[in-house]
C-alpha positions as CSV (number, residue, x, y, z in Angstrom):
1,X,28.8,-14.8,-11.0
2,X,26.3,-13.1,-8.6
3,X,22.5,-13.4,-8.8
4,X,22.3,-9.7,-9.9
5,X,25.1,-9.7,-12.6
6,X,24.9,-11.2,-16.0
7,X,26.7,-10.2,-19.2
8,X,26.8,-11.2,-22.9
9,X,30.0,-10.3,-24.9
10,X,29.3,-9.8,-28.6
11,X,31.6,-9.6,-31.6
12,X,31.7,-8.0,-35.0
13,X,33.1,-9.1,-38.4
14,X,34.4,-7.0,-41.3
15,X,33.3,-7.8,-44.9
16,X,36.1,-8.9,-47.3
17,X,37.2,-7.0,-50.5
18,X,34.9,-7.8,-53.5
19,X,36.6,-5.4,-55.9
20,X,38.6,-8.0,-57.8
21,X,37.1,-7.2,-61.3
22,X,37.9,-3.5,-61.1
23,X,41.5,-4.4,-60.5
24,X,41.8,-6.3,-63.8
25,X,41.7,-9.7,-62.3
26,X,40.5,-12.6,-64.5
27,X,37.3,-14.3,-63.5
28,X,37.6,-18.0,-62.7
29,X,36.6,-20.6,-65.3
30,X,32.8,-20.9,-65.6
31,X,32.0,-17.3,-64.7
32,X,29.5,-15.4,-66.8
33,X,30.6,-13.6,-70.0
34,X,31.3,-9.8,-69.9
35,X,28.1,-7.7,-70.2
36,X,26.0,-10.3,-68.4
37,X,24.7,-9.6,-64.8
38,X,27.0,-10.8,-62.1
39,X,25.9,-14.1,-60.7
40,X,26.3,-14.5,-57.0
41,X,27.1,-17.8,-55.4
42,X,24.3,-19.3,-53.4
43,X,24.5,-18.3,-49.7
44,X,25.3,-21.0,-47.3
45,X,22.7,-21.4,-44.6
46,X,24.1,-20.8,-41.2
47,X,23.8,-23.7,-38.9
48,X,22.4,-22.9,-35.5
49,X,24.8,-24.4,-33.0
50,X,23.5,-26.2,-29.9
51,X,26.3,-24.5,-28.0
52,X,24.9,-21.1,-28.8
53,X,21.5,-22.1,-27.6
54,X,23.0,-23.4,-24.3
55,X,24.9,-20.1,-23.8
56,X,21.6,-18.1,-24.3
57,X,19.4,-20.3,-22.2
58,X,21.7,-21.2,-19.3
59,X,21.9,-17.7,-17.7
60,X,18.1,-17.4,-18.1
61,X,17.5,-20.7,-16.4
62,X,19.9,-19.7,-13.6
63,X,18.1,-16.4,-13.1
64,X,14.7,-17.9,-13.3
65,X,15.6,-20.7,-10.9
66,X,16.9,-18.3,-8.4
67,X,13.8,-16.1,-8.5
68,X,11.6,-19.2,-8.2
69,X,13.6,-20.4,-5.2
70,X,13.6,-17.1,-3.3
71,X,10.0,-16.0,-4.2
72,X,8.3,-19.4,-3.9
73,X,10.4,-21.9,-1.9
74,X,12.1,-19.5,0.6
75,X,9.5,-18.4,3.1
76,X,9.2,-14.7,3.7
77,X,7.3,-13.9,6.9
78,X,4.5,-11.4,6.8
79,X,3.2,-9.5,9.8
80,X,0.0,-7.6,10.3
81,X,-1.2,-5.0,12.8
82,X,-4.8,-3.7,12.6
83,X,-5.0,-4.8,9.0
84,X,-1.7,-3.2,7.8
85,X,0.6,-5.9,6.5
86,X,4.4,-5.5,6.5
87,X,7.6,-7.4,6.2
88,X,11.2,-6.9,7.5
89,X,11.8,-4.9,4.3
90,X,9.0,-2.4,5.0
91,X,10.5,1.1,5.7
92,X,9.9,2.8,9.0
93,X,8.2,5.7,7.2
94,X,5.6,3.3,5.7
95,X,4.8,2.0,9.2
96,X,4.3,5.6,10.5
97,X,2.1,6.5,7.5
98,X,-0.2,3.7,8.5
99,X,-0.5,4.6,12.2
100,X,2.1,2.2,13.4
101,X,4.7,3.9,15.7
102,X,7.8,3.0,17.6
103,X,7.3,3.2,21.3
104,X,8.8,2.0,24.6
105,X,7.5,-0.7,27.0
106,X,5.1,1.9,28.5
107,X,3.6,2.8,25.2
108,X,5.3,6.2,25.0
109,X,6.1,7.1,21.4
110,X,9.8,7.4,20.5
111,X,11.3,9.9,18.1
112,X,12.5,8.7,14.7
113,X,14.5,11.9,14.0
114,X,17.8,10.1,13.7
115,X,20.3,9.0,11.1
116,X,21.8,5.5,11.1
117,X,25.3,4.8,10.0
118,X,25.9,2.4,7.0
119,X,25.5,-1.4,7.6
120,X,24.4,-0.8,11.2
121,X,21.8,-2.2,13.5
122,X,20.5,-0.1,16.4
123,X,20.8,-1.9,19.7
124,X,17.7,-0.1,20.9
125,X,14.6,-2.3,21.0
126,X,11.4,-0.6,19.9
127,X,7.8,-1.8,20.5
128,X,5.5,-1.4,17.5
129,X,2.3,0.3,18.7
130,X,-1.0,1.6,17.3
131,X,-1.0,5.4,17.8
132,X,-3.8,6.6,20.1
133,X,-2.5,10.2,20.7
134,X,0.5,12.4,19.9
135,X,2.5,10.7,22.7
136,X,0.9,7.3,23.4
137,X,0.2,4.0,21.6
138,X,-1.3,0.6,22.3
139,X,1.4,-2.0,22.0
140,X,1.0,-4.8,19.4
141,X,3.3,-7.3,21.1
142,X,5.9,-6.9,18.2
143,X,9.3,-5.7,19.3
144,X,11.8,-4.7,16.6
145,X,15.4,-3.7,15.9
146,X,15.9,-1.2,13.1
147,X,18.9,-1.4,10.7
148,X,20.5,0.4,7.8
149,X,21.5,-2.3,5.3
150,X,22.9,0.2,2.7
151,X,26.4,1.5,2.2
152,X,25.4,5.1,3.1
153,X,24.1,6.8,6.2
154,X,20.3,7.0,6.0
155,X,17.5,8.7,8.0
156,X,15.9,6.3,10.4
157,X,12.6,6.6,8.6
158,X,14.3,5.3,5.4
159,X,15.6,2.2,7.2
160,X,14.1,-1.3,7.6
161,X,13.7,-4.0,10.2
162,X,16.5,-6.4,11.1
163,X,14.8,-8.5,13.8
164,X,11.2,-9.1,14.9
165,X,10.1,-10.6,18.2
166,X,6.5,-11.4,19.1
167,X,5.5,-11.5,22.8
168,X,1.9,-12.5,23.3
169,X,1.9,-11.2,26.9
170,X,3.1,-7.7,25.8
171,X,0.2,-7.1,23.4
172,X,-2.7,-4.7,24.3
173,X,-6.0,-6.7,24.4
174,X,-7.6,-4.4,21.8
175,X,-4.9,-4.6,19.1
176,X,-5.4,-7.2,16.4
177,X,-2.3,-8.9,15.0
178,X,-1.5,-11.7,12.5
179,X,1.6,-13.5,11.4
180,X,1.5,-15.2,8.1
181,X,-2.2,-14.8,8.0
182,X,-2.8,-16.4,11.4
183,X,-3.7,-15.0,14.9
184,X,-0.6,-15.8,17.0
185,X,-1.9,-13.8,20.0
186,X,-2.6,-17.0,21.9
187,X,0.7,-18.8,21.1
188,X,1.1,-21.4,23.9
189,X,2.2,-24.9,24.6
190,X,-1.0,-26.7,23.6
191,X,-2.5,-28.9,20.9
192,X,-3.0,-26.0,18.6
193,X,0.7,-24.9,18.4
194,X,1.8,-27.5,15.9
195,X,-0.9,-26.8,13.4
196,X,-0.4,-23.1,13.7
197,X,3.3,-23.2,13.2
198,X,3.3,-25.7,10.3
199,X,0.5,-23.9,8.5
200,X,2.5,-20.7,8.7
201,X,5.1,-21.9,6.2
202,X,8.0,-21.3,8.6
203,X,10.7,-24.0,8.0
204,X,10.4,-25.7,11.4
205,X,10.6,-29.5,11.6
206,X,7.2,-30.9,12.7
207,X,8.9,-33.2,15.3
208,X,10.6,-30.1,16.9
209,X,7.4,-28.2,17.1
210,X,5.7,-31.3,18.7
211,X,8.5,-31.5,21.3
212,X,8.1,-27.8,22.1
213,X,4.4,-28.2,22.5
214,X,4.8,-31.2,24.8
215,X,7.4,-29.4,27.0
216,X,10.2,-31.7,26.0
217,X,12.3,-28.7,24.8
218,X,12.3,-25.0,25.5
219,X,13.6,-23.8,22.2
220,X,13.4,-24.7,18.5
221,X,15.3,-23.1,15.6
222,X,15.0,-23.2,11.8
223,X,16.4,-21.1,9.0
224,X,16.5,-20.5,5.3
225,X,18.9,-18.4,3.2
226,X,17.1,-15.2,4.2
227,X,15.9,-15.6,7.8
228,X,16.5,-17.4,11.1
229,X,13.4,-18.5,13.0
230,X,13.2,-19.3,16.7
231,X,10.4,-20.1,19.2
232,X,11.4,-20.3,22.8
233,X,10.1,-20.2,26.4
234,X,10.4,-16.8,28.1
235,X,12.9,-16.8,31.0
236,X,10.4,-15.7,33.7
237,X,7.3,-17.5,32.6
238,X,5.8,-20.3,30.5
239,X,5.0,-17.8,27.7
240,X,6.4,-18.5,24.3
241,X,8.3,-15.9,22.2
242,X,8.7,-15.9,18.4
243,X,11.9,-14.4,17.0
244,X,12.6,-13.8,13.3
245,X,15.7,-12.1,12.1
246,X,17.2,-11.4,8.7
247,X,20.2,-13.5,7.8
248,X,22.3,-10.4,6.9
249,X,25.7,-9.4,8.2
250,X,25.7,-5.9,9.7
251,X,27.3,-4.1,12.7
252,X,25.6,-3.4,16.0
253,X,25.8,0.1,17.2
254,X,24.1,2.4,19.8
255,X,25.5,5.4,18.0
256,X,23.5,7.5,15.6
257,X,23.6,10.9,14.1
258,X,21.0,13.4,15.3
């Protein structure tokens, strides 16, 4: 049974025939004399069965436990650009309405006038920027891939984020960002890295973060049922990159409908 499907099958009963007197049948011994009001046998109290209680409570416990696990235990990363908070489930149109645009590495704003096929990730990488004019934006350091997770083609603005990278060296100096409530703009191999990562709530092992901070490894990985988390050294520098992608199976495609 899936987390979103539950059913209870009910039953009905049909009353028996109580018309025996009208059919000339003789009352059993001890019944009241003719002309006296009919006496009804005392009703038996229905016993509440423990099995019934279990059948009622078990689905509720399963649903409640699943919600608690995903809402409380499973970490959902939150990102922030200039005070606007979003997640991977934020639609592109909501970003645009709050002044956050999709742009290229030069800060030139890209069009979102596209339609994405069902269950498809665009292989194009977009910088998230703070709009400064009709054509330009200041880069935030966040780079994303957009995906359509539904079974129908969707306008790009109705689609969501599949993967988020954060590159501290790609951020414009005057753009303020936060990840899980903390300023990650100075993410580096130093004594502050371990505290910042562990306080974020991301499911990294403390020993792994310490090894990365000390230069003993160049990449660490963690995951939960909803996300995969990575922090690794950039290829051409000592800068660290954070990568978070949704743990969802979709197709990759460069093809979209105009």
